[in-house]
C-alpha positions as CSV (number, residue, x, y, z in Angstrom):
1,M,0.0,0.0,0.0
2,A,2.7,2.5,1.0
3,Q,4.7,1.7,-2.2
4,K,1.7,2.4,-4.4
5,L,1.0,5.7,-2.5
6,H,4.6,6.8,-3.1
7,L,4.3,6.1,-6.8
8,R,1.3,8.4,-6.9
9,A,2.6,11.0,-4.4
10,S,2.7,13.8,-7.0
11,E,-1.1,13.6,-7.3
12,F,-1.7,14.6,-3.7
13,T,1.5,16.4,-2.7
14,E,1.8,20.1,-2.4
15,I,5.2,21.7,-2.8
16,K,5.9,24.7,-0.5
17,D,8.7,27.2,-1.1
18,M,10.2,28.4,2.2
19,V,12.9,30.9,3.1
20,L,15.4,29.6,5.7
21,W,18.2,31.7,7.3
22,T,21.0,30.4,9.5
23,G,23.7,32.3,11.3
24,T,26.6,31.5,13.6
25,F,28.4,33.7,16.1
26,N,31.3,33.0,18.5
27,V,30.6,35.6,21.1
28,N,33.7,35.0,23.2
29,A,31.7,34.9,26.5
30,K,30.3,38.4,25.9
31,K,27.0,39.2,27.6
32,P,23.9,39.0,25.4
33,V,22.5,42.1,23.8
34,S,19.7,43.5,25.9
35,I,16.1,43.4,24.6
36,A,16.1,47.2,24.4
37,E,19.2,47.1,22.2
38,S,18.0,44.1,20.1
39,A,18.0,46.3,16.9
40,K,21.8,46.1,16.9
41,L,21.4,42.4,15.8
42,L,19.6,43.4,12.6
43,S,22.6,43.8,10.4
44,W,23.4,40.2,11.1
45,L,19.9,38.7,11.3
46,R,18.4,40.6,8.4
47,A,21.2,39.7,6.0
48,T,19.8,39.8,2.4
49,H,16.1,39.9,3.6
50,E,15.2,43.6,3.4
51,N,11.4,43.2,3.5
52,D,8.7,41.1,5.0
53,Q,8.1,39.2,1.7
54,L,11.6,37.8,2.0
55,S,11.8,37.5,5.7
56,P,12.7,33.9,6.6
57,D,10.1,31.3,7.5
58,I,12.7,29.6,9.7
59,V,15.6,31.2,11.5
60,A,18.3,29.0,13.1
61,V,20.9,30.7,15.1
62,G,24.0,29.1,16.6
63,F,26.3,30.5,19.2
64,Q,29.6,29.4,20.6
65,E,31.3,30.4,23.9
66,I,28.2,31.9,25.4
67,V,30.1,31.4,28.7
68,D,33.8,31.2,29.5
69,L,35.2,27.8,28.7
70,N,36.9,27.5,32.1
71,A,37.0,24.3,34.2
72,V,34.2,25.3,36.4
73,N,31.8,26.1,33.6
74,V,32.7,23.0,31.7
75,V,32.2,20.7,34.7
76,V,29.3,22.5,36.6
77,N,27.6,24.1,33.6
78,N,25.3,26.3,35.7
79,M,25.7,29.5,33.7
80,S,24.6,28.2,30.3
81,G,20.9,28.1,31.0
82,P,20.6,31.8,32.0
83,R,22.8,32.9,29.2
84,S,20.8,30.8,26.7
85,A,17.5,32.4,27.9
86,Q,18.9,35.9,27.6
87,W,20.1,35.3,24.0
88,E,16.8,33.7,23.1
89,E,14.9,36.8,24.4
90,S,17.2,39.2,22.5
91,I,17.0,37.3,19.2
92,L,13.2,36.9,19.5
93,A,12.8,40.6,20.3
94,A,14.9,41.6,17.2
95,L,12.8,39.3,15.0
96,N,9.4,40.3,16.2
97,T,10.1,44.0,16.7
98,H,12.1,44.8,13.5
99,M,11.9,41.9,11.0
100,S,8.4,41.0,10.1
101,D,4.7,41.6,10.8
102,Q,4.3,37.9,11.2
103,A,5.4,37.0,14.7
104,Y,8.1,34.4,15.3
105,E,7.9,31.7,17.9
106,V,10.6,29.5,19.4
107,V,10.6,26.0,18.3
108,L,13.3,24.9,20.7
109,H,16.6,25.9,22.1
110,K,19.3,23.5,23.1
111,H,22.7,24.3,24.8
112,L,25.8,22.5,25.9
113,V,28.2,24.6,28.0
114,G,29.2,27.3,25.6
115,I,27.3,26.1,22.5
116,L,23.7,27.2,21.9
117,L,21.3,26.5,19.1
118,L,18.0,28.5,18.7
119,V,15.4,27.6,16.1
120,F,12.5,30.0,15.4
121,V,9.6,29.8,12.9
122,K,6.9,32.2,11.8
123,R,3.8,31.6,13.8
124,N,1.7,30.5,10.9
125,H,3.9,27.4,10.4
126,L,3.8,26.4,14.1
127,P,0.7,24.1,13.9
128,F,2.5,22.1,11.2
129,I,5.6,21.4,13.2
130,T,5.8,18.1,15.1
131,D,8.3,15.7,16.6
132,V,10.6,18.4,18.0
133,V,13.6,17.0,19.8
134,G,17.0,18.3,20.9
135,S,20.2,16.3,21.4
136,T,23.8,17.1,22.5
137,A,27.2,15.5,22.2
138,G,30.3,16.5,24.1
139,V,33.6,15.7,22.3
140,G,36.0,17.9,24.2
141,I,38.2,17.0,27.2
142,M,38.5,13.2,27.5
143,G,36.4,13.0,24.4
144,M,33.2,13.7,26.2
145,M,33.2,17.1,28.0
146,G,31.2,20.0,26.5
147,N,34.0,22.5,25.9
148,K,33.8,21.2,22.4
149,G,30.9,19.4,20.8
150,G,27.6,19.8,19.1
151,V,23.9,20.5,19.8
152,A,21.1,19.6,17.5
153,V,17.4,20.2,17.0
154,R,15.2,18.2,14.7
155,M,11.6,18.5,13.7
156,T,9.0,17.5,11.1
157,L,7.8,20.5,9.2
158,Y,4.7,19.6,7.2
159,D,5.9,16.3,5.8
160,S,9.6,17.0,5.6
161,T,12.2,16.2,8.3
162,I,14.8,18.8,9.2
163,V,17.7,18.8,11.5
164,F,20.0,21.7,12.6
165,V,23.4,21.0,14.1
166,C,25.6,23.7,15.8
167,S,29.1,22.7,16.6
168,H,32.3,24.0,18.1
169,L,35.3,22.0,16.8
170,A,38.9,21.7,18.0
171,A,41.0,24.8,17.6
172,H,44.6,25.5,16.4
173,T,45.7,25.8,12.8
174,H,47.5,22.5,12.5
175,N,44.8,20.4,14.3
176,V,42.9,19.4,11.2
177,A,42.8,15.8,12.4
178,G,41.2,16.9,15.7
179,R,38.5,18.9,13.9
180,N,37.8,15.9,11.6
181,A,37.5,13.6,14.6
182,D,35.2,16.0,16.4
183,F,32.9,16.2,13.4
184,A,32.8,12.4,13.1
185,N,32.2,11.9,16.8
186,I,29.3,14.5,16.8
187,L,27.8,12.8,13.8
188,A,28.0,9.4,15.5
189,K,26.8,10.6,19.0
190,I,23.8,12.8,18.1
191,E,20.7,10.6,18.4
192,F,16.9,11.2,18.5
193,R,14.2,8.9,19.5
194,D,11.6,8.5,16.8
195,S,8.5,8.0,19.0
196,V,9.6,8.9,22.6
197,F,9.8,12.7,22.7
198,D,10.7,14.5,25.9
199,E,10.5,17.9,24.3
200,M,7.4,18.3,22.2
201,N,6.6,21.4,20.2
202,P,4.6,24.1,21.9
203,S,1.7,24.1,19.4
204,G,0.2,20.9,20.8
205,F,-0.7,19.7,17.3
206,V,0.2,16.2,16.2
207,L,0.1,15.4,12.5
208,F,0.6,12.1,10.8
209,S,1.6,11.6,7.3
210,I,-0.2,9.0,5.2
211,L,3.1,8.1,3.7
212,S,4.7,7.4,7.1
213,P,4.9,4.0,8.6
214,E,3.5,3.2,12.0
215,P,5.5,5.0,14.8
216,T,8.3,2.7,16.1
217,D,10.7,3.3,19.0
218,H,14.0,3.4,17.1
219,V,16.9,5.9,17.1
220,L,17.2,8.5,14.4
221,S,20.6,9.9,13.5
222,I,21.5,13.1,11.8
223,H,21.6,11.2,8.5
224,S,17.9,10.2,8.9
225,H,16.6,13.6,7.9
226,D,15.5,15.0,4.5
227,F,17.4,18.3,5.2
228,I,20.5,18.8,7.2
229,F,21.9,22.2,8.2
230,W,25.3,22.2,9.9
231,L,26.7,25.5,11.3
232,G,29.0,26.7,14.0
233,D,32.6,27.6,14.7
234,L,34.2,24.8,12.8
235,N,37.7,26.3,13.2
236,Y,39.0,25.2,9.8
237,R,41.6,27.7,8.5
238,L,43.2,28.9,5.3
239,V,46.6,27.4,4.9
240,E,49.3,30.1,5.2
241,D,52.9,29.9,4.0
242,A,55.6,32.1,2.7
243,N,53.7,32.6,-0.5
244,F,50.3,33.3,1.1
245,T,49.9,35.6,4.1
246,V,47.0,37.0,6.0
247,E,47.3,40.1,3.9
248,D,47.0,38.1,0.7
249,C,43.9,36.4,2.1
250,F,42.1,39.8,2.6
251,A,43.3,41.0,-0.8
252,H,41.8,38.0,-2.5
253,L,38.6,38.4,-0.4
254,D,38.2,42.0,-1.5
255,K,38.6,41.0,-5.1
256,H,36.2,38.0,-4.7
257,N,38.8,35.6,-5.7
258,L,37.1,32.8,-3.9
259,E,38.6,30.0,-5.9
260,V,42.1,30.9,-4.6
261,L,40.8,30.9,-1.1
262,L,38.9,27.6,-1.5
263,A,42.1,25.9,-2.8
264,R,43.7,26.7,0.6
265,D,40.8,25.8,2.7
266,Q,41.6,23.0,5.2
């Protein structure tokens, strides 16, 4: 039955075009912008969307180092919650006060020590969002602490599954292997339960797709989704040498010689 329905899906499937915006910001433990000053965030959040017709349907914002990555914060982690809430309030104020006449709502925020991921949608889409779940993976000290790692939020929007991942990978120019290992470990560690959701969406709506199988209690990975958006402070660098300096980098950037820069991208 399901196979026959898939073959005729185009007969009863509606395609929706949506605008999605993602941004990432290593704030170096600076305090969040206050709600009263949230307009300062517009040059970042607005990006190329200058009017309401182009304002994003979905906004996903990733932060790194929302708190100092000292030993106390990494182990105790009691500052991340308040800082996360403050950033959420500031971003939401900027979106709803200055960006669009369609109010945004928070789908979910997820944090791990200094890493924070916030996902917002326009309110008219909220009833069609289900199965919202967050997950975290620490890959820092001892391969498990949260000074480095990733946080993820997944959801079903209409009948498409989407996952956002915000990560902070290993630092230092020559530590490419460390960054690659962090990426692989986050990819392996992030998991979502398909039918046991501790964090449901605030709309209270539950939708079922006629094309979906019966719910089963199995683990979803990042790869399980239709759309994957990975952002963050990945810490990959441009390779410098005697023939390519920082000044050369900026000169090529000013001239939009991106092919030259891409060739030196780790």
